[in-house]
C-alpha positions as CSV (number, residue, x, y, z in Angstrom):
1,X,-18.8,-73.1,-14.1
2,X,-15.3,-74.3,-13.9
3,X,-14.0,-71.3,-16.0
4,X,-15.8,-68.9,-13.7
5,X,-14.0,-70.4,-10.6
6,X,-10.6,-70.0,-12.4
7,X,-11.5,-66.4,-13.2
8,X,-12.3,-65.5,-9.7
9,X,-9.1,-67.0,-8.6
10,X,-6.8,-65.3,-11.1
11,X,-8.2,-61.7,-10.6
12,X,-6.4,-61.0,-7.4
13,X,-3.1,-62.2,-9.1
14,X,-3.3,-60.1,-12.3
15,X,-5.3,-57.1,-10.9
16,X,-4.2,-56.7,-7.2
17,X,-5.1,-52.9,-7.5
18,X,-8.8,-53.8,-8.0
19,X,-8.9,-55.2,-4.5
20,X,-6.9,-52.4,-3.1
21,X,-8.7,-49.4,-1.7
22,X,-7.9,-46.4,-3.8
23,X,-7.5,-42.9,-2.7
24,X,-6.1,-40.2,-5.2
25,X,-3.9,-37.3,-4.2
26,X,-3.6,-34.3,-6.6
27,X,-0.4,-32.4,-5.9
28,X,-0.1,-28.7,-6.6
29,X,2.7,-29.4,-9.1
30,X,0.3,-31.4,-11.2
31,X,1.4,-34.9,-10.1
32,X,-1.3,-37.5,-9.2
33,X,-0.5,-40.5,-6.9
34,X,-2.7,-43.5,-5.9
35,X,-2.5,-44.1,-2.2
36,X,-4.3,-45.5,0.9
37,X,-5.0,-42.7,3.4
38,X,-4.3,-43.9,6.9
39,X,-4.6,-40.6,8.9
40,X,-5.7,-37.1,7.9
41,X,-5.9,-33.7,9.6
42,X,-6.0,-30.2,8.5
43,X,-2.2,-29.9,8.1
44,X,-1.0,-33.3,7.0
45,X,-2.0,-36.6,5.4
46,X,-0.4,-40.1,6.3
47,X,-0.7,-42.8,3.7
48,X,0.8,-45.8,2.1
49,X,1.4,-46.2,-1.6
50,X,-0.6,-48.5,-3.8
51,X,1.5,-51.6,-4.8
52,X,4.3,-50.8,-2.3
53,X,5.7,-54.2,-1.2
54,X,7.2,-52.9,2.0
55,X,4.1,-50.8,2.9
56,X,6.2,-47.8,3.7
57,X,4.4,-45.0,5.4
58,X,4.5,-41.6,4.0
59,X,3.5,-38.1,5.2
60,X,2.5,-35.0,3.0
61,X,1.6,-31.4,4.0
62,X,-1.8,-30.3,2.8
63,X,-0.1,-27.1,1.6
64,X,1.6,-29.2,-1.2
65,X,-1.9,-30.5,-2.4
66,X,-4.6,-29.2,-4.5
67,X,-7.1,-31.9,-3.3
68,X,-7.7,-35.5,-2.3
69,X,-10.3,-37.9,-3.7
70,X,-11.2,-40.8,-1.4
71,X,-12.5,-44.2,-2.2
72,X,-15.9,-43.4,-0.9
73,X,-16.3,-40.6,-3.3
74,X,-15.7,-37.7,-0.9
75,X,-13.2,-35.0,-1.7
76,X,-11.0,-32.5,0.2
77,X,-9.8,-29.2,-1.5
78,X,-6.6,-27.7,0.0
79,X,-6.2,-24.7,-2.2
80,X,-7.1,-22.3,0.5
81,X,-4.7,-24.0,2.9
82,X,-2.0,-23.6,0.5
83,X,-2.6,-20.0,-0.3
84,X,-2.6,-19.2,3.5
85,X,0.8,-20.9,3.8
86,X,2.5,-19.1,0.9
87,X,0.8,-15.6,1.2
88,X,3.4,-13.1,2.1
89,X,3.0,-11.2,5.4
90,X,1.6,-7.7,4.9
91,X,3.9,-4.9,5.8
92,X,2.9,-3.2,9.0
93,X,5.2,-0.3,9.5
94,X,5.7,1.1,13.0
95,X,6.2,4.6,11.6
96,X,4.4,6.5,8.8
97,X,5.9,9.3,6.8
98,X,4.0,12.1,8.6
99,X,4.7,13.1,12.2
100,X,2.7,15.9,14.1
101,X,4.1,16.8,17.5
102,X,3.4,18.9,20.6
103,X,6.5,19.9,22.6
104,X,5.3,19.1,26.2
105,X,8.8,20.0,27.6
106,X,8.2,23.6,26.5
107,X,4.8,23.7,28.2
108,X,6.1,22.3,31.4
109,X,9.4,23.9,31.7
110,X,10.0,26.9,29.5
111,X,7.7,29.9,30.2
112,X,4.5,27.8,29.3
113,X,5.5,28.0,25.7
114,X,3.3,26.2,23.0
115,X,5.4,24.5,20.3
116,X,3.9,22.5,17.4
117,X,5.8,20.6,14.7
118,X,5.3,18.8,11.6
119,X,7.8,16.4,10.0
120,X,7.8,14.5,6.7
121,X,10.1,11.5,6.5
122,X,11.6,10.3,3.1
123,X,14.5,8.0,1.9
124,X,12.8,5.0,3.4
125,X,11.9,7.1,6.5
126,X,15.6,7.6,7.2
127,X,15.6,11.4,6.6
128,X,13.1,13.9,8.1
129,X,12.2,17.4,7.1
130,X,10.9,19.2,10.1
131,X,9.2,22.6,10.8
132,X,8.2,23.9,14.2
133,X,6.5,27.1,15.4
134,X,6.0,28.3,18.9
135,X,4.9,31.2,21.2
136,X,5.0,31.9,24.9
137,X,1.8,31.8,26.8
138,X,2.9,34.4,29.2
139,X,5.5,37.1,29.7
140,X,8.6,36.2,31.6
141,X,11.4,38.3,33.2
142,X,14.1,39.4,30.9
143,X,17.7,39.5,31.8
144,X,20.1,41.4,29.6
145,X,23.0,43.8,30.0
146,X,21.3,46.8,28.4
147,X,17.9,46.4,30.1
148,X,17.0,46.1,33.7
149,X,15.8,42.9,35.3
150,X,12.4,44.6,35.7
151,X,11.6,44.2,32.0
152,X,9.6,41.3,30.7
153,X,9.6,39.4,27.4
154,X,7.2,37.5,25.3
155,X,8.7,35.5,22.5
156,X,7.7,33.8,19.2
157,X,9.9,31.5,17.2
158,X,10.0,29.2,14.2
159,X,12.5,26.6,13.2
160,X,13.2,24.1,10.2
161,X,15.9,21.6,9.6
162,X,16.8,18.0,9.0
163,X,16.8,14.9,11.1
164,X,18.8,11.8,10.1
165,X,17.5,8.6,11.8
166,X,20.3,6.2,12.8
167,X,17.9,3.1,13.1
168,X,15.3,1.9,10.5
169,X,11.6,2.2,11.5
170,X,10.9,0.3,14.6
171,X,9.6,0.7,18.2
172,X,12.8,2.5,19.2
173,X,14.8,5.1,17.0
174,X,17.5,7.7,17.4
175,X,18.1,10.8,15.3
176,X,20.7,13.5,15.0
177,X,19.6,16.9,13.4
178,X,20.7,20.4,12.2
179,X,18.1,23.1,12.6
180,X,17.9,26.9,12.1
181,X,15.9,28.9,14.6
182,X,14.5,32.4,14.0
183,X,12.9,34.1,16.9
184,X,11.6,37.5,17.9
185,X,11.2,38.9,21.5
186,X,9.0,41.8,22.5
187,X,10.5,43.4,25.5
188,X,8.4,45.6,27.8
189,X,9.0,47.1,31.2
190,X,10.2,50.1,33.1
191,X,13.7,51.2,34.2
192,X,15.3,54.1,36.0
193,X,17.7,56.3,34.1
194,X,20.3,58.1,36.2
195,X,22.2,61.2,35.0
196,X,26.0,61.0,35.3
197,X,26.4,64.7,35.9
198,X,25.1,67.0,38.6
199,X,22.5,67.4,39.8
200,X,22.3,63.6,39.1
201,X,18.6,63.5,38.4
202,X,16.8,60.4,37.6
203,X,13.8,59.5,35.7
204,X,11.6,56.4,34.9
205,X,11.7,55.3,31.3
206,X,9.1,52.9,29.8
207,X,10.7,50.1,27.5
208,X,9.0,48.7,24.5
209,X,11.6,47.2,22.0
210,X,11.8,44.3,19.8
211,X,14.8,42.0,19.5
212,X,15.5,39.3,17.0
213,X,17.6,36.1,17.5
214,X,19.0,33.8,14.8
215,X,20.9,30.6,15.5
216,X,21.9,27.1,14.1
217,X,21.5,24.4,16.6
218,X,22.4,20.7,16.8
219,X,19.7,18.2,18.0
220,X,19.9,14.7,19.3
221,X,16.7,12.8,20.0
222,X,15.4,9.3,20.9
223,X,11.9,8.0,20.0
224,X,9.8,5.3,21.6
225,X,6.4,4.0,20.3
226,X,3.9,4.0,23.1
227,X,0.9,2.5,21.2
228,X,-0.1,2.4,17.6
229,X,0.2,5.9,16.1
230,X,1.6,7.5,19.2
231,X,5.3,8.2,19.9
232,X,7.2,9.9,22.7
233,X,10.5,11.6,22.0
234,X,13.1,13.2,24.2
235,X,16.1,15.3,23.0
236,X,18.6,18.1,23.5
237,X,19.1,21.3,21.4
238,X,22.5,22.9,21.7
239,X,23.1,25.8,21.8
240,X,19.6,27.0,21.7
241,X,18.5,28.9,24.9
242,X,18.3,32.4,23.5
243,X,19.8,35.9,23.6
244,X,22.6,36.2,26.1
245,X,22.3,32.6,27.3
246,X,23.7,30.0,24.8
247,X,22.9,26.9,26.9
248,X,21.2,23.7,26.0
249,X,17.5,23.0,26.0
250,X,15.7,19.9,26.7
251,X,12.8,18.9,24.4
252,X,10.2,16.3,24.8
253,X,7.5,15.8,22.3
254,X,4.5,13.6,22.0
255,X,4.0,12.7,18.4
256,X,1.2,11.3,16.2
257,X,2.3,9.4,13.0
258,X,0.3,8.4,10.1
């Protein structure tokens, strides 16, 4: 009986950890530590170390742990928490490599013209290869030196060229471009022909001719993302107006990207 009492007295001296509540932390680097958990939540554990004379309080992020085994036999696994922390963000580009556009400026301001474009962007979406085709919805008055103002024209055109984007893909961009335009004008109408010698007769002549126009134009444009997959652009072509009028043209497109 006396030896049993001595044994009970000496156990806390030689085996203090046996009376200390044991929690085990298994770190993601393979280390295992014996602790006493004080506070725990989804993101952090607060604990003291077993056998620490100063009873220092430590904190550890759950993203650094594989799991924790508590003295009551329960266990928390933090592998999903860690994976959520270290998983890289998925790329969500503002612009795709394909752009399909409708020139709303041509519809509103320039003879009700319909102009459709397609652009493919490469070199990390810094360089664009663009093609555009267009036609006039209606005939308009034609002004030229060899034809009377009574004539009308109906035009068709195509263009292709390069756009260089100054800023990387984002909600706002700017570009500078060089484009070749090829167009054809069908001119129809009537004009009076006056003889220059007596008896100075006159006659009415019907006009039906075709004229072609070729030109290189510079273009500068700005782009703004309205919502996902929808962009608005505004720009200037110079010179680009057409035969007999080398002025600038304003362009405004609404573009779908994918």
